[in-house]
C-alpha positions in Angstrom: -58.5 57.2 -72.7 -54.8 57.7 -72.1 -54.0 60.5 -69.7 -51.5 63.0 -71.2 -48.8 63.9 -68.7 -47.1 67.1 -69.9 -44.4 68.5 -67.7 -43.3 71.4 -69.8 -44.3 74.0 -67.2 -42.3 72.1 -64.6 -39.2 72.2 -66.8 -39.6 75.9 -67.4 -40.1 76.5 -63.7 -36.8 74.7 -62.9 -34.9 76.6 -65.6 -36.1 79.9 -64.2 -35.2 78.8 -60.7 -31.6 78.1 -61.8 -31.3 81.3 -63.8 -29.8 84.4 -62.2 -26.1 84.0 -62.5 -26.9 82.8 -66.0 -29.8 83.6 -68.2 -32.6 81.1 -68.8 -31.3 80.8 -72.4 -27.8 79.8 -71.1 -29.3 77.4 -68.5 -31.4 75.7 -71.2 -28.5 75.5 -73.7 -26.1 74.1 -71.0 -28.7 71.5 -69.9 -29.4 70.1 -73.4 -25.6 70.1 -74.2 -24.8 68.1 -71.0 -27.6 65.7 -71.5 -26.7 65.0 -75.1 -23.0 64.7 -74.5 -23.7 62.4 -71.5 -25.9 60.0 -73.7 -23.4 60.1 -76.6 -20.3 59.4 -74.6 -22.0 56.7 -72.5 -22.9 54.9 -75.7 -19.4 55.0 -77.2 -17.1 52.0 -76.8 -14.0 53.7 -78.3 -12.7 56.6 -76.3 -10.8 58.6 -78.9 -10.3 62.3 -79.5 -13.9 63.0 -80.2 -15.0 61.3 -77.0 -12.3 63.1 -75.0 -13.4 66.5 -76.5 -17.0 65.9 -75.6 -16.1 64.7 -72.1 -14.1 68.0 -71.6 -17.0 70.0 -73.0 -19.4 68.3 -70.6 -17.1 68.8 -67.6 -16.4 72.4 -68.4 -20.1 73.1 -68.7 -21.4 71.2 -65.7 -18.6 72.7 -63.5 -20.3 76.1 -63.7 -23.2 74.8 -61.6 -23.7 73.8 -58.0 -24.5 70.2 -56.8 -28.1 71.2 -56.3 -28.3 72.8 -59.8 -26.8 69.7 -61.3 -29.4 67.6 -59.6 -32.1 69.9 -61.1 -30.6 69.1 -64.6 -31.2 65.4 -63.9 -34.8 66.2 -62.7 -35.5 68.1 -65.9 -34.2 65.1 -68.0 -36.6 62.8 -66.1 -39.5 65.2 -66.7 -38.6 65.4 -70.4 -38.5 61.6 -70.6 -41.8 61.3 -68.8 -43.5 63.8 -71.1 -42.2 62.3 -74.3 -43.4 58.9 -73.2 -46.9 60.3 -72.6 -47.1 62.8 -75.4 -44.9 62.5 -78.5 -44.3 66.1 -79.5 -41.4 68.6 -79.9 -41.3 69.2 -76.2 -38.0 71.1 -76.2 -39.1 73.4 -79.0 -42.2 74.2 -77.0 -40.2 74.8 -73.8 -37.9 77.1 -75.7 -40.8 79.1 -77.2 -43.1 79.2 -74.2 -40.3 80.4 -71.9 -39.9 83.4 -74.1 -36.4 82.6 -75.4 -37.5 82.5 -79.1 -38.3 86.2 -79.1 -35.0 87.2 -77.6 -32.2 85.3 -79.1 -31.1 85.6 -82.8 -34.7 85.5 -84.1 -34.8 81.7 -83.8 -38.2 80.2 -83.7 -39.5 76.6 -83.7 -42.4 75.5 -85.8 -45.6 74.8 -83.8 -45.9 71.0 -83.5 -49.5 70.9 -84.9 -48.1 72.3 -88.2 -45.4 69.7 -88.3 -48.0 67.0 -87.6 -50.2 68.3 -90.4 -47.3 68.3 -92.9 -46.3 64.8 -91.9 -49.9 63.6 -92.3 -49.8 64.9 -95.9 -46.3 63.9 -96.8 -46.2 60.3 -95.6 -47.7 57.8 -98.2 -50.7 55.8 -97.0 -49.1 52.6 -98.3 -45.4 52.4 -97.4 -43.0 50.1 -99.4 -41.2 47.5 -97.4 -37.9 48.4 -95.8 -36.6 51.5 -94.1 -38.5 54.8 -94.2 -35.7 57.3 -94.8 -36.0 60.9 -93.5 -33.5 63.6 -94.4 -34.2 66.8 -92.4 -31.9 69.6 -93.6 -32.9 72.1 -90.9 -33.9 70.0 -88.0 -34.2 72.5 -85.1 -35.5 70.5 -82.2 -36.6 67.6 -84.4 -40.3 68.5 -84.6 -40.8 67.2 -88.2 -39.0 64.0 -87.4 -41.1 63.5 -84.2 -44.3 64.3 -86.1 -43.3 61.7 -88.7 -42.7 59.1 -86.0 -46.1 59.9 -84.5 -48.0 59.5 -87.8 -46.2 56.2 -88.5 -47.1 54.9 -85.1 -50.8 56.1 -85.5 -50.9 54.1 -88.8 -49.7 50.9 -87.1 -46.0 51.0 -88.0 -43.1 50.5 -85.6 -41.3 53.8 -86.2 -38.3 52.6 -84.1 -37.7 49.8 -86.6 -38.4 51.4 -89.9 -37.2 55.0 -89.6 -33.7 55.9 -90.8 -33.0 59.6 -90.2 -30.3 62.1 -91.0 -31.0 65.4 -89.2 -28.8 68.4 -89.8 -28.7 72.0 -88.4 -26.3 74.8 -88.5 -26.8 75.6 -84.8 -25.4 73.2 -82.2 -28.3 74.0 -79.9 -30.7 72.6 -82.5 -28.6 69.5 -83.0 -28.5 68.9 -79.3 -32.2 69.4 -78.9 -33.0 67.0 -81.8 -30.5 64.4 -80.7 -31.8 64.4 -77.1 -35.4 64.0 -78.1 -34.8 61.4 -80.8 -32.5 59.4 -78.4 -35.3 59.3 -75.7 -37.9 58.3 -78.3 -35.7 55.4 -79.7 -35.5 56.8 -83.2 -32.5 55.7 -85.3 -30.8 58.9 -86.4 -27.6 60.6 -87.3 -27.6 64.2 -86.1 -25.2 66.5 -87.8 -23.9 70.1 -87.1 -23.2 72.0 -90.3 -24.6 74.0 -93.2 -26.7 71.5 -95.3 -26.3 73.6 -98.5 -22.6 74.1 -98.5 -21.5 71.1 -96.3 -24.1 68.3 -96.4 -23.6 65.2 -94.4 -21.6 62.6 -96.4 -21.0 59.3 -94.7 -17.3 58.7 -94.2 -16.4 62.3 -95.1 -18.2 64.5 -92.6 -16.1 65.2 -89.5 -17.0 62.8 -86.7 -16.8 65.6 -84.2 -19.8 67.1 -85.9 -21.9 64.0 -85.7 -24.0 62.6 -82.9 -25.5 59.1 -83.4 -28.6 58.1 -81.4 -28.5 55.0 -79.3 -31.1 53.4 -81.4 -29.0 53.9 -84.5 -26.2 52.0 -82.6 -28.6 49.2 -81.8 -28.8 50.3 -78.1 -31.6 51.0 -75.7 -31.5 53.7 -73.0 
């Protein structure tokens, strides 16, 4: 039986150890922003205005922290990667909620993963047609429904990294970063978009590139 290695509590502990000058919410938000921008810019070949803007955002954010604190950011990314490899869940959503941030900031809450998993079990057909399995998530949050979909597909014997084709959109950049980071680490091909899905849905070729993060798997890369 596979041993589940879940390092959520370790991540929360590190976030709390850094907080003081900044709140735990700010530390969490800065961490996921820096990780996401780092992955995105390292995967880009063309260093245009969008790349430069993201590089500046990364440097402006990371400069607020000491060398030891930056090292802890790297440690948390390693713990997140380790946990996702062991237990495919919405780990960042759980960290956010279990650390108490969900009850304090803007009334934002993340769906418990077991509910996302139940919905995915019901929604995904038993017999999938050949080709890509397209997923359009209009309010992605941390990507819980997408991760649940990947988990169900894997359980049914499908290679989710090959057949999934995802567009994930959220109004809040924090949700976009959370989703992008987890889907990138899980090797899920996805386009993650910041914007209002109702008034400004993602339209290929028209949506501003500065509002789009493309996972490495979507680019045909491995991390």
